[in-house]
N, C-alpha and C positions, 0 to 999 in steps of 0.2 A: 294577368301576366306579372311575374315577379321582376322588379327592377331594383338594382342596387347602385348606389352612388360609389364613386371612387373612394371616398372617405370611409364608408361602411365596409367596403371590400378590404381596404388596407387594415382596418381595425380587426377584422376577422383573421386576416393573415398573421398579423403581429401577435394576436392573442394566442396563437398556436406555434408560430415559428420561433419566437424568442425563447419560450420555455423549452422547446425541443432542442435548441442549440445547447443550453446548459445541461440537459439530460444526456444528450449524446456525448458531450465532452466528458462528463463524469464516467459514463459507461466505457469510454475508450481508455481512461486512466486508472479507474478504481478496480482493485481486486474484488471478487473473482471474475468480474465481467471483462477485464482486459486480457484474459487468457486467450492465446491464439486458437484454442479449441472452440471458443465461442466465435462463430463466423460473423462476418459483417452483416449478413442478412438477419441473423438472430439478434444482433445488437440493435439494428435498425427497427425491427419489429417490436423489440422490448422497449426501445425508446419511444416509439409511437404510442404503444399501449400505456406507458407511464404518463406521457404528456396528455393523452386523452383523459386520463383519470384525474390529473392535477389541474389542467387548464380551467375547468369551471369553478374551481375554488380560489383562484388567484385574485389578488386585489386589482385595482384599476391599473391597466398597463398603458404607458404613454403612447399615444397615437402618433406614429411616424411612418412615412413611406419606407418600406423595406430596402429600397435601392437608394435612398437619400443618404447624406452624410451622417445625420443623426441616427438613422436606422442601422447603418453599418457599424457605427460606434457602439450602439446598444448591443448589437449582435456580437461584436468582438468582446465586449464586457462579459456577456453570458458565457462565451466559450472559455475565457480566462478563469472565471469563477468555477466553472465545472471542472476544468483541468486542475485548478488549485485544490479543490475538494478531493478529487481522486488521488492527487499526488500525496495529500496528507495521509490517506489510508495506505497508499503504496509504500510509504516510508516504513510502516510497521513490518511488512514482509521483507523489505530490504534489510532491516535490522536483524531479522531472524536468519536471513541468508549470510549476513556478515558473521553472526555468531557461529554458524556452521562452518564457515571458511576458517575462522580462527581455530576451532576445534580440530578440523582436518589437518591444518598445518602442524599443530602441536602433536597430533597422533602419528604424523609421518605419512598421512594419506593425501597430501596436497597434490600428488601426481595422479591419484585415482579420480578421474573426472567422468562426467556423463553429460550428454547434451540436454540442456534445459530449454524447452520450447518457450518458456516465459520470457527469458532474457536473450534467446537465440544465441547462446554461447555455451562453452564447456564450463561446468561448475563442479566443485568437489562433491562427492557422493554424500558426505555427511550434511553438507549444505542443502543438497537436493532432498534428503530425507527429512530434515527439520522443516524445510519449506512445505513439503507435502503434509507433515504433521500439523503445522500451523494452519494450513488451508482446511484440513479436516476439522480442527477445533473451531475455526471461524464459521464453517458451514453448520457445525453441530450446535452452536449457540445462535443460529439464525443471523449471523453477521451480515449476510447479503441482504436480508430484509431490513436490518438496521440501517444499512447504507441507503437503501431506497427511502426509508422513513426520514432519514436525515436530509436527503435530497428534497423531499416534499416540504420539510420544515424550513429549508433554506429560502424558499420563496417568500416566507413571512419575515424571516430575519433579514434577508437581503433582497428586498423587492426589486423587480425589474425596473431599471431606469432610476433607481433611488440616488445614484451618484457614483462617482468613481471611488475605488478603494483607496484608503489612505496609505501613505508610504509605510506606516507602522505595521500594516497588514503583512507585507512581504517579509519584514523583519521578524514578525511573530511566527510566520511559517518556517523561516530559517531556524529560529530558536527551537521550534517544535522538532525539526529534523535533528538538531543536536541532542535534544533530550531522548529521542527515539533511539539514536545510534548509541548513546551511552547506556541505554537499557539493553541493547543488543550485546554490548561488552559485558555488562553484569550478568546477562543470561549465560554467556559462555565462560564466565570467570571460574566457577567451581571446577569444571573439567580442565580448564587451562592450568589452574593451580595444581590439580592432581597430576597432570602431565609434567609440570615443572618439577614437582617433587620426585617424580619417577626419573626424569632426566638427571637430576642432581644425584640421586641414589646410584644410577648407572655410572655416572662420572666418578663417584667415590669408589665404586667397585672396580672400575678399570684402573684407577690409580693404585688400589691395593693389590690387584692381580693383573699386571700389565699383559700377561700372556693370553688373557681372555680376548676373544674377537668381539669388539663392540658392535659391529654391524650384524654379526650372526646372532648375538644374544639380545642386544638392545632393541632392534627393530621389531621382532615378534613380541617381546615383552611390552613395549610401548603400545603396540596395536591392541594386544590382549587387555591390558589395563584400561586403555582408552574406551574400548567397547564395553568393558565391565562397568566403568564409571558412567558411560552414557546410558546403559541399561538401568542402572540404579537411579539415575536422575530423571528418567522419563516420567515417572509418576509425580514429580515435583515441577515439571515444566508447564503444566496446564495453567496454573494460576497466574504466573508472571506473564505468560503470553496473552491471557485474557485481559489482564490489566493494560498491556500494551495496546490491545484492540480498543479498549474503552478510551484510552487517551487519544488514539487515532480518530475515533468517532467524534470525540469532543473537539478536536482540533479542526475538523471539517468545517465547523461553524464558529468556534470560540475565538478565532484569531482574526476574523474579518472586522475591519473598522471602516465605516463609510464616512467620507468627508462631509 
């Protein structure tokens, strides 16, 4: 007859339960797994599968009762780490959405919105288009597999129960957010400059010929030149978006400092 002590049972539980908390937190926050099209059941099954594959390779996990104060503290730490890693990757897609919003406003298409299930809100169509493009590029370079690989590596860089994250960790994540959003502005800058030049030219034209109807002429010209500029720039967007993805993957681990 097989008999287990309470300590042995707790050790088995925490060896699987603590890693599962970090894995599920990342799947909830990190693209593309946080898409509402991925149901809760699929996320749970994927998290269980990843945890079963990772758990045997982990280092010594501190033995603590799951319901004790120390066990709940470790559990909360794993959830925060998983959310922070997923948030670092989510910032990249938010920067792409911001670039699309800036382009839409400059083109005069800020009113043309569509429902975005990712954010559960109305977003400009250009922002939605660039978001889908970024997601396709991310899947094409196996970014989803890179996220899972980075998650597996995090248990070696940030062992379970190794200590609390230092205050500089959260400052580093905030700094990474600033860098990512500045990259989003640079991503939209060529089209924004093209639209600015177009608006200046239309303003000069109206001053020279006041009888021209600015709304009748400027609106279709701005949209036409905006779509033409976007079409010409599509072939050049892949590389900067991939560089943003690389930075996002590095920031998932590179900014954590343990006390």
